[in-house]
Each structure stands twice: as C-alpha cells, then as structure tokens.
N, C-alpha and C positions, 0 to 999 in steps of 0.2 A: 422576054424570057431571060432569066439569069441562070447561070450554072454556079454551083458551089460544091465544096467538098465538106462532108461531115467530119466529126472528130476522128473517125477511123479512115478518112481519106476516100470514102465512097462518094461518087458524084451524084448530085441531085439537080433537077431543073426546077426553077421557081417561076410560077405563072400566076396571074390574077384570075380569080373565079368569083362569079356572082351567084349567090344562093337565090332560090325562088322568092324569098321574102326581102331581097335587096341587099343583104349583108355582103360585104366584099372580103374575100380571103386571099391569102397567099397559099397556093397549093405547092407542095414539094413532092415532086414525082421522081422516083428512082430513075436515073439515067442508065440505059443499057437494058437489054432484054433478060428476062429470067432471074432477076434478083430476088423476087419474092417479098420485098418489104412493102408495107402498105403505103399508100399516098397519105401525106400528112397535111394538115391545114392550120393556119393561124389567122386570126381576125386582124384585118387592117383598119386603121383609123379613118381612112378617106371616105368621103361621102358619095363620090361618083367614080365610075369605072376608069375614066381617063386620069383622074387624080390618083386613084389607087395604083395605076400602072406607073405613073411618075414616082409615087412613093416607093414602090418596089425597085424601080430602075435606079433611084438615087440613094438608096440605103448603102452606107459604107459596108464593106465585106464583114467586119466584125459584128455590126448590127444585124446583118442578114443572117449570120450564123446564130446569133442570139434568138432571132425570130424562129429559125428552124428548130432550135432546141426547145422552144416553147410550143411548137406545133404538135397537135394531137393527131394520132392515126385516125383515118376515116375508113369506112366500109364503102366499097364501090359496088355498084349493081350492074 
C-alpha cells in the first residue's frame, strides 16, 4: 500500500486490485472515514499480481500522482 496526497492535499491509499477477468488496477481509496469521495481506479500494465504490486511500489511520487489523476471513479457495492 502507498499513501499519496492529491492536488488539494487530501490523503489517499493506493492498493492493487484484480478484477474478475484478470485485469489489474491501482485502487485509490480515500484515507480517513467519512470523506465521501468515491474509490478511483487506474489500469496497471503488469501481467501478474506480484508484478503489479512491484510496479505500484516502485512508481516515483510524481508518476503515482499522474496515475491518480488518470484514475476513474468506481461504484462500490
């Protein structure tokens, strides 16, 4: 898991998620209770879960922020 701050200074946790069809995403989850923002996700290039975790762990801060900016809100059930 990685923690980052968005452009407004709000904290987010970034984790790897695997969809049922096998695609791997970086999920950006608002850190802290009651914030009301949706979880966001961005597709990762990695082919396996361990590789995706390393990809997320090794991203420089500026690239992680770019990935966050490209992430799309998701609906949770």
